[in-house]
C-alpha positions in Angstrom: 103.2 99.4 121.7 106.0 101.2 120.1 104.9 104.8 120.7 107.2 107.4 119.3 107.9 110.7 121.1 110.7 113.1 120.1 113.6 113.5 122.5 112.5 117.1 123.5 109.6 115.7 125.6 109.6 117.3 129.1 110.4 115.0 132.0 107.5 116.4 133.8 105.1 115.1 131.2 106.6 111.6 131.6 106.5 111.7 135.4 102.8 112.5 135.3 102.2 109.1 133.7 104.2 107.1 136.2 102.9 105.5 139.4 104.5 107.2 142.4 106.8 104.9 144.4 108.6 105.4 147.7 111.9 107.2 147.5 114.9 104.9 147.5 117.0 104.7 150.6 120.3 105.0 148.7 122.8 107.7 149.8 121.9 111.2 148.8 123.8 114.4 148.2 123.2 118.0 147.3 122.8 119.7 143.9 123.1 123.5 143.6 120.7 124.5 140.8 122.2 126.5 138.1 120.4 128.8 135.6 118.7 126.7 132.9 118.8 123.5 134.9 115.8 121.1 134.7 115.0 118.0 136.6 115.6 116.0 133.4 119.1 117.6 132.9 120.1 116.9 136.5 118.9 113.3 136.2 120.8 112.8 133.0 124.0 114.1 134.5 123.6 111.9 137.6 123.0 108.9 135.4 126.2 109.7 133.5 128.1 109.9 136.8 126.9 106.4 137.8 123.6 106.8 139.6 121.8 103.5 138.6 118.5 103.5 136.7 117.0 105.2 133.7 116.6 109.0 133.6 112.9 108.9 134.4 113.6 106.8 137.6 116.3 109.2 138.8 114.1 112.2 138.0 111.3 110.7 140.0 113.6 110.2 143.0 114.6 113.9 142.7 110.9 114.9 142.7 110.1 112.8 145.7 113.2 113.6 147.7 112.4 117.3 147.4 108.5 117.2 147.3 108.4 119.1 144.0 104.9 119.9 143.0 106.0 121.0 139.5 109.0 119.2 138.1 109.4 121.8 135.4 109.8 124.6 137.9 113.0 124.7 139.9 114.8 127.9 141.0 118.4 128.8 140.2 120.4 129.2 143.4 118.4 126.7 145.4 119.7 123.4 146.6 118.1 120.0 145.8 118.6 116.6 147.5 119.6 114.1 144.8 120.7 110.5 144.7 124.5 110.3 145.2 126.7 108.6 142.6 128.5 105.5 143.9 131.5 106.4 146.2 130.9 110.1 145.7 129.6 111.6 148.9 129.2 115.3 149.2 128.0 118.0 146.9 127.5 117.2 143.2 128.3 120.0 140.8 127.1 120.1 137.2 129.5 118.5 134.8 131.8 120.8 132.8 131.2 120.9 129.1 133.3 118.4 127.3 134.1 116.4 130.5 133.9 112.6 130.3 130.6 112.6 132.2 128.9 115.2 130.0 125.6 114.1 128.6 126.0 112.4 125.2 129.7 111.7 125.3 129.9 108.0 125.8 132.8 107.4 123.4 133.8 103.8 122.6 136.8 102.4 124.3 140.0 101.3 122.6 139.6 97.9 121.0 140.2 95.2 123.6 140.0 97.5 126.6 137.7 96.5 129.4 134.2 98.0 129.2 133.3 100.7 131.8 129.9 102.2 132.6 128.7 104.4 129.7 131.1 102.9 127.2 131.1 100.0 124.9 134.3 98.4 123.5 134.1 97.5 119.9 135.7 94.3 118.6 138.8 94.6 116.6 137.8 96.2 113.3 137.8 94.0 110.3 135.4 92.3 108.0 133.9 89.0 109.0 131.7 86.6 107.0 128.1 87.9 106.6 125.3 86.0 108.3 123.0 85.9 105.3 123.3 86.1 101.5 122.9 89.8 100.5 124.0 91.2 103.8 127.2 93.2 104.1 128.0 92.7 107.8 127.3 89.9 110.4 124.2 91.6 111.8 122.7 89.5 114.5 118.9 89.3 115.2 117.8 90.5 118.6 114.2 90.4 119.8 113.4 93.5 122.0 110.9 91.4 124.1 113.1 88.4 124.7 116.6 89.6 124.3 119.5 87.7 126.1 119.9 89.3 129.5 117.3 91.1 131.6 118.8 94.6 131.9 116.3 96.0 129.3 113.2 94.3 130.7 112.0 97.5 132.4 111.4 99.1 129.0 111.2 96.2 126.5 107.9 97.3 124.9 109.5 100.7 123.8 113.0 99.5 123.1 112.7 99.0 119.3 115.1 102.0 118.7 118.0 100.9 120.9 117.4 97.2 119.9 117.7 98.2 116.2 120.8 100.1 117.0 122.2 97.2 119.0 121.8 94.9 116.0 123.5 97.5 113.6 126.3 98.2 116.0 127.0 94.5 116.7 127.2 94.1 113.0 130.0 96.7 113.1 131.8 94.9 115.9 130.6 96.9 118.9 129.1 95.4 122.1 131.6 92.7 122.8 131.4 91.2 126.3 127.8 92.5 126.9 124.6 90.6 126.8 122.1 91.9 124.3 119.9 93.2 127.0 122.8 95.0 128.7 123.8 96.6 125.4 120.3 97.7 124.6 119.9 99.2 128.1 123.2 101.0 127.8 122.3 102.5 124.4 118.9 103.7 125.8 120.4 105.2 128.9 123.1 107.0 126.9 120.4 109.2 125.5 118.1 109.3 128.5 115.4 107.4 126.8 112.3 106.3 128.7 109.0 104.6 128.1 108.2 107.1 125.3 110.7 105.5 122.9 112.9 107.5 120.6 112.9 109.4 117.4 115.6 109.8 114.8 117.4 112.4 116.9 117.9 109.7 119.5 119.2 107.2 117.0 121.6 109.8 115.7 122.8 110.5 119.2 123.3 106.8 119.9 125.6 106.7 116.9 127.4 109.9 118.0 127.9 108.4 121.5 129.7 105.4 119.8 131.9 107.7 117.8 130.0 107.1 114.5 128.5 109.5 112.0 125.0 109.3 110.6 122.5 111.0 108.3 118.7 111.0 108.2 116.3 111.1 105.3 112.6 111.8 105.7 109.9 110.4 103.5 109.1 107.1 101.8 111.7 107.1 99.0 113.3 103.8 99.4 115.9 104.4 96.7 117.8 106.6 99.2 118.0 103.5 101.5 119.3 101.4 98.6 121.9 104.0 97.9 123.1 103.9 101.5 123.4 100.1 101.5 125.4 100.3 98.2 127.7 102.8 100.0 128.4 100.3 102.7 126.1 101.8 105.4 123.5 100.0 107.5 120.1 101.8 107.9 117.7 102.2 110.9 114.2 102.8 109.5 111.2 104.2 111.4 107.7 103.5 110.1 104.3 102.1 111.0 104.5 98.8 112.9 101.2 97.4 111.6 102.7 97.2 108.1 105.5 94.9 109.4 102.9 92.7 111.1 100.8 92.5 108.0 103.8 91.2 106.0 104.6 88.4 108.5 104.0 84.8 107.4 101.4 84.2 108.6 100.2 87.8 108.9 100.0 89.2 112.5 101.8 86.2 113.9 103.5 88.5 116.5 100.3 90.4 117.5 98.2 93.3 116.3 99.5 96.7 117.3 100.3 100.0 115.6 102.6 103.0 116.1 106.0 104.2 115.2 108.5 101.4 115.0 112.2 101.0 114.3 113.7 98.2 112.1 117.2 97.6 110.7 117.7 97.3 107.0 120.9 95.3 106.4 121.1 94.4 102.7 119.5 93.4 99.4 118.4 90.1 98.1 119.3 89.0 94.5 115.7 89.7 93.7 116.0 93.3 94.7 114.1 93.1 98.0 115.3 94.6 101.3 116.7 92.4 104.1 115.2 93.6 107.4 115.7 92.8 111.1 112.5 93.7 112.9 113.0 93.5 116.7 109.4 92.6 117.3 108.1 90.6 114.3 109.1 87.6 112.2 109.2 89.6 109.0 112.7 89.4 107.5 112.2 90.7 103.9 110.3 93.5 102.3 109.8 94.4 98.7 110.5 98.1 97.8 106.8 98.8 97.7 106.3 97.2 101.2 109.2 99.2 102.7 107.9 102.4 101.1 104.4 101.7 102.6 106.0 101.0 106.0 107.5 104.6 105.8 104.5 106.3 104.2 102.0 105.1 106.8 104.1 106.4 109.7 102.2 109.3 111.4 105.1 111.7 110.6 105.9 110.3 107.1 108.7 108.0 108.1 112.5 108.4 108.6 115.6 106.5 107.6 118.9 107.0 109.4 122.1 105.6 107.8 124.7 104.6 110.3 128.2 104.8 108.9 130.7 102.1 109.9 133.8 102.9 112.0 137.1 103.4 110.3 138.7 100.1 109.5 135.4 98.2 109.2 134.2 97.5 105.7 131.6 95.3 104.0 132.4 91.7 104.0 130.3 91.1 100.9 129.5 93.0 97.7 127.6 96.2 98.4 125.0 95.3 95.8 123.4 92.0 94.8 125.4 89.9 92.5 124.4 90.5 89.0 122.5 87.7 87.2 123.8 86.4 83.9 121.3 88.5 82.1 122.3 91.6 84.1 126.0 90.9 83.2 125.0 90.6 79.5 123.2 93.9 79.8 126.3 95.5 81.2 128.2 94.6 78.0 125.4 95.7 75.6 126.8 98.3 73.1 124.4 100.8 71.7 125.8 104.3 72.2 128.4 105.3 69.6 131.8 105.7 71.2 130.8 103.6 74.2 132.0 100.0 74.1 129.3 98.9 76.6 126.7 100.0 79.1 129.5 100.0 81.7 131.1 103.0 79.9 127.9 105.1 79.7 126.1 107.1 82.4 124.4 103.8 83.3 127.6 102.1 84.5 126.7 99.5 87.1 123.0 99.8 86.5 122.4 96.6 84.5 120.9 94.6 87.3 119.0 97.6 88.6 117.4 98.2 85.2 116.3 94.6 84.9 114.8 94.7 88.5 112.9 97.9 87.7 111.6 96.4 84.5 110.2 93.5 86.5 109.0 95.7 89.3 107.0 98.1 87.1 106.1 95.4 84.5 107.8 97.4 81.6 109.4 95.5 78.6 113.1 95.9 79.1 113.7 96.2 75.3 111.2 99.1 75.0 112.5 100.9 78.1 116.2 100.6 77.1 115.5 101.6 73.5 113.8 104.8 74.6 116.5 105.6 77.1 119.1 105.3 74.3 117.0 107.7 72.1 116.4 110.2 74.9 119.9 110.5 76.4 122.2 107.9 75.0 121.9 106.1 78.2 122.7 109.1 80.4 125.7 110.4 78.5 124.5 113.6 76.8 122.6 116.8 77.3 121.0 118.5 80.3 119.2 115.3 81.1 122.6 113.7 82.0 123.6 116.7 84.2 120.3 116.4 86.1 120.0 112.6 86.4 117.0 112.6 84.2 117.9 110.0 81.4 114.3 109.8 80.2 113.9 113.6 79.8 110.8 113.6 82.0 108.8 116.8 82.4 108.6 118.2 85.9 105.2 117.6 87.4 106.1 117.5 91.1 107.4 113.9 91.2 108.5 112.7 94.6 112.1 113.6 95.2 112.4 115.6 92.0 113.1 119.3 91.4 112.5 121.7 88.5 115.8 121.5 86.7 115.9 123.0 83.2 113.9 124.0 80.1 114.4 123.3 76.4 113.6 125.4 73.4 110.6 124.1 71.5 109.4 122.0 74.4 106.5 123.1 76.6 107.0 123.2 80.4 110.1 122.4 82.3 112.1 119.2 82.9 112.8 117.4 86.2 116.0 116.6 88.0 116.9 114.1 90.6 119.7 113.9 93.2 121.0 110.6 91.8 120.9 108.7 88.5 119.2 105.7 90.2 116.3 107.9 91.2 116.0 109.3 87.7 116.0 105.8 86.2 113.4 104.6 88.6 111.1 107.6 88.0 111.3 106.8 84.2 110.2 103.1 84.8 107.5 104.2 87.2 106.1 106.6 84.6 106.0 104.0 81.9 104.5 101.4 84.2 101.7 103.7 85.4 100.7 106.5 82.9 101.6 104.3 79.9 100.1 101.1 81.3 97.3 100.8 78.6 99.8 101.2 75.7 102.2 98.6 77.2 99.4 96.1 77.9 98.0 96.4 74.4 101.5 96.3 72.8 100.8 99.7 71.1 104.3 101.1 70.9 103.3 103.7 68.3 100.6 105.1 70.6 103.1 105.2 73.5 105.8 107.0 71.5 103.4 109.5 70.0 102.2 110.4 73.5 105.7 110.3 75.1 107.3 112.3 72.2 104.4 114.2 70.6 104.8 115.4 67.0 104.4 119.0 68.2 107.9 118.7 69.8 109.5 115.7 68.0 109.9 113.8 64.7 107.7 111.1 66.2 107.8 108.8 63.2 111.7 108.7 63.2 111.7 108.3 67.0 109.4 105.3 66.7 111.6 103.6 64.0 114.7 104.1 66.1 112.9 102.6 69.1 112.1 99.5 67.0 115.7 99.2 65.8 117.3 99.6 69.2 114.8 97.3 70.9 115.7 94.6 68.4 119.4 94.9 69.4 118.5 94.6 73.1 116.3 91.5 72.5 119.1 89.8 70.5 121.7 90.6 73.1 119.6 89.4 76.0 118.3 86.3 74.2 114.7 87.6 74.3 113.9 86.7 70.7 
């Protein structure tokens, strides 16, 4: 239902799947074929000049008007009959690079200016109240099948991409004066999207057409998405649609289909879950594990594209969940000499994140924090600090990690991560999986002697320090 095809698909392949129809009787004009022209390029340019309809429909008209047997083979120097743009009789020449009608240059109008074809006027920049706790912008919910307005009905089953972008962009203040359907259709037309849907290249192009910047991350590492939210960006995420349907309440309430599918990720709940706007299901919240699976089960491994807000538009709510009382207590916990609190160490601002990871991976927070103090003074010292590896984890090919450094007297090499958040989560994940039996049985000695073996450490001293530091954590957090 939400089939994904990259933007490089040939128009000829799309046309072969369409049922032929009679050529329209609208006015026509001539197009002088230039070297490198394709039917798709010509259709795109005509759409930008005002010819109505999506790119595929315009391309089909060109094929039928000229009796082309092979839409991928047109000869430079020849002349084609093409649909004429409104009020533009005569010969149509290819657009000059950089001209307003060039493909992919639908820049937003000035705030308050009337909308014109191919442009969308944003609302006056400025923060407005969020629509839900944990969200940073007033992102509306739009259903791709039943959106307000009918302009997008021709392609509603494949419109998850532009619908996701319409929700994000409306959260940023764009789309004023347009129905949801008209806005979705305009976004789809701005990249020449058809029934094949769009990949991340198309999502990035939609952002560019609105004058916004974006960046894409491949894979199932949801910590990158969390970092983008914390930076004030909204994120379009492409994964396997059946995972969303399985997480509806009740499951599969919206149907049972599979394929690549776009959703908007718009914030975090206080419990550490992701707030999502799925344009074709009732699912509104995913745990980190569920979002990771949504990405991982995509046929290409999943993609997340962060859309940066326009200048002058900023989050209307904190960029991270409000810390709980326990998280705030943890922020003030003093263990490292010379650091008055966690907020003055390499873990500044990580208090709530640490508690969430402790719960997520079922790792005692006192044990985890005591060992992190022993290993790197909470991310303040040594090569581990420089490489965002506060637990001094050995490199074994962990997702998102790279081989970062070695240490005399220690076998193998140590890992590094792009961010401290990733390094902290990798540490909790290791304890919660490979050290599961030790944790479940309460065997801290066995855990320490495996984590810091006597061949490389004074394991007995390490264990005593862990006991001492853990007692301080428990006292401070009221866990005694």
